[in-house]
C-alpha positions as CSV (number, residue, x, y, z in Angstrom):
1,M,18.4,14.2,6.8
2,S,15.2,16.3,6.6
3,E,12.2,15.2,8.4
4,Y,8.7,15.4,7.1
5,T,5.3,14.6,8.7
6,S,3.1,12.1,6.9
7,T,-0.7,12.6,6.6
8,L,-0.9,10.5,9.8
9,D,1.4,13.0,11.6
10,I,4.1,10.3,11.8
11,P,7.6,11.7,11.3
12,C,9.2,10.3,8.2
13,S,12.4,10.9,6.3
14,I,12.9,11.5,2.6
15,F,14.2,7.9,2.4
16,D,10.9,6.7,3.9
17,I,8.9,8.8,1.4
18,Q,11.0,7.3,-1.5
19,K,10.4,3.8,-0.2
20,I,6.6,4.4,-0.1
21,I,6.7,5.8,-3.7
22,F,8.6,2.7,-4.8
23,M,6.1,0.3,-3.1
24,L,3.1,2.1,-4.5
25,S,4.5,2.2,-8.1
26,E,5.4,-1.5,-7.8
27,K,1.9,-2.3,-6.6
28,F,0.5,-0.5,-9.7
29,I,2.2,-3.0,-12.0
30,K,0.8,-6.0,-10.2
31,T,-2.6,-4.4,-10.1
32,Y,-2.5,-3.6,-13.8
33,E,-1.3,-7.1,-14.7
34,S,-4.1,-8.6,-12.6
35,A,-6.7,-6.3,-14.2
36,L,-5.6,-7.3,-17.7
37,A,-5.9,-10.9,-16.7
38,T,-9.6,-10.5,-16.0
39,Q,-10.2,-9.4,-19.6
40,D,-12.8,-7.0,-18.2
41,W,-12.5,-3.3,-19.2
42,A,-14.3,-2.3,-15.9
43,M,-11.2,-3.7,-14.0
44,V,-8.7,-2.0,-16.3
45,E,-10.4,1.4,-16.8
46,P,-9.6,2.9,-13.3
47,L,-5.9,2.3,-14.0
48,I,-5.8,4.3,-17.2
49,A,-5.2,8.1,-17.2
50,D,-7.7,10.3,-18.9
51,K,-5.3,11.4,-21.6
52,A,-3.5,8.0,-22.0
53,S,-2.1,6.4,-25.1
54,V,-1.2,2.8,-25.9
55,T,0.9,1.6,-28.8
56,F,0.6,-2.1,-29.6
57,S,3.5,-4.2,-31.0
58,N,1.8,-4.2,-34.4
59,G,2.3,-0.4,-34.5
60,T,-1.3,0.7,-33.9
61,V,-1.7,3.7,-31.7
62,H,-4.7,4.3,-29.5
63,V,-5.0,7.8,-27.9
64,G,-7.7,8.6,-25.3
65,K,-9.6,6.3,-23.0
66,A,-12.4,5.6,-25.5
67,K,-10.0,4.4,-28.2
68,I,-8.0,2.4,-25.7
69,Q,-11.2,0.8,-24.4
70,A,-12.2,-0.2,-27.9
71,A,-8.8,-1.7,-28.6
72,F,-8.6,-3.6,-25.3
73,E,-12.2,-4.9,-25.6
74,H,-11.5,-6.1,-29.1
75,N,-8.4,-8.0,-27.9
76,F,-10.4,-9.4,-24.9
77,S,-13.1,-10.7,-27.3
78,M,-10.6,-12.3,-29.6
79,I,-8.3,-13.9,-27.1
80,K,-9.9,-16.5,-24.9
81,S,-8.4,-17.7,-21.6
82,E,-5.6,-15.2,-21.9
83,K,-2.7,-15.4,-19.5
84,Y,-0.6,-12.2,-19.4
85,S,2.5,-11.4,-17.4
86,I,4.9,-8.5,-16.9
87,D,8.5,-9.4,-16.0
88,N,12.0,-8.1,-15.8
89,I,11.0,-4.6,-14.8
90,V,13.6,-1.9,-15.0
91,W,12.8,1.4,-13.4
92,L,14.2,4.4,-15.2
93,T,12.9,6.9,-12.7
94,K,10.4,7.1,-9.8
95,K,9.2,10.5,-8.6
96,A,6.3,11.4,-6.4
97,E,4.1,12.3,-9.4
98,Y,5.4,10.0,-12.2
99,A,7.5,6.9,-12.9
100,V,8.9,5.3,-16.0
101,Y,9.8,1.7,-16.4
102,L,10.8,-0.9,-19.0
103,F,9.5,-4.5,-19.0
104,E,9.1,-7.7,-20.9
105,Y,5.6,-9.2,-21.4
106,N,4.3,-12.6,-22.3
107,W,0.9,-13.7,-23.2
108,A,-0.9,-16.9,-24.2
109,G,-4.4,-17.7,-25.1
110,I,-6.8,-19.2,-27.6
111,I,-7.8,-17.5,-30.8
112,N,-10.2,-19.3,-33.2
113,N,-9.7,-22.6,-31.2
114,T,-6.0,-22.4,-31.6
115,S,-3.4,-21.9,-28.8
116,V,-1.3,-18.9,-29.5
117,S,1.3,-16.9,-27.6
118,G,3.5,-13.9,-27.9
119,S,6.0,-11.8,-26.1
120,G,7.8,-8.5,-26.3
121,I,9.2,-5.5,-24.6
122,G,7.5,-2.4,-23.3
123,T,8.0,1.1,-21.9
124,S,5.4,2.6,-19.6
125,V,4.9,6.0,-17.9
126,I,2.6,6.1,-14.9
127,I,1.4,9.3,-13.3
128,K,-0.4,10.3,-10.2
129,E,-3.9,11.4,-11.2
130,A,-6.4,12.2,-8.4
131,G,-4.0,10.7,-5.9
132,K,-3.7,7.3,-7.7
133,W,-1.2,5.8,-10.0
134,K,-2.5,5.5,-13.6
135,L,-1.1,4.5,-16.9
136,L,-0.3,7.6,-19.1
137,T,1.4,5.7,-21.9
138,E,2.4,2.2,-22.8
139,H,4.5,1.3,-25.9
140,L,4.7,-2.4,-26.7
141,G,7.2,-3.8,-29.2
142,R,8.8,-7.0,-30.4
143,K,11.9,-8.3,-28.8
144,P,15.0,-7.7,-30.9
145,D,16.5,-10.6,-32.8
146,K,19.3,-12.2,-31.0
147,L,22.7,-10.5,-31.6
């Protein structure tokens, strides 16, 4: 097995590097989930790539940070006390500069003094930008009807 030297001059194998990539990309999901839970764009913004796009389950597409910010802030203002979770993650690929995963999401909150909730499926691509994992695209959709 090939040996590489980390930035700390510690010998590490390809397996070690892949393990580190896995851990860092896994951490991104938890960080993103936690940032969304704050309902504060200032917490979410550092996790969004400059040329990102987000497609909501209603079909609306938001391209670029400014449009994503407007969409997220609109949702944050409409949904009070939101709880959001990402579960059942399936990694399609993990590389040093990008990763792709599928997931299920659930949310619950209060809109116009009424408790509401929803769930769906999603596909996300994260990339390394300036040395940090960031969301490049997220596509949210409805769960299929049971077969």
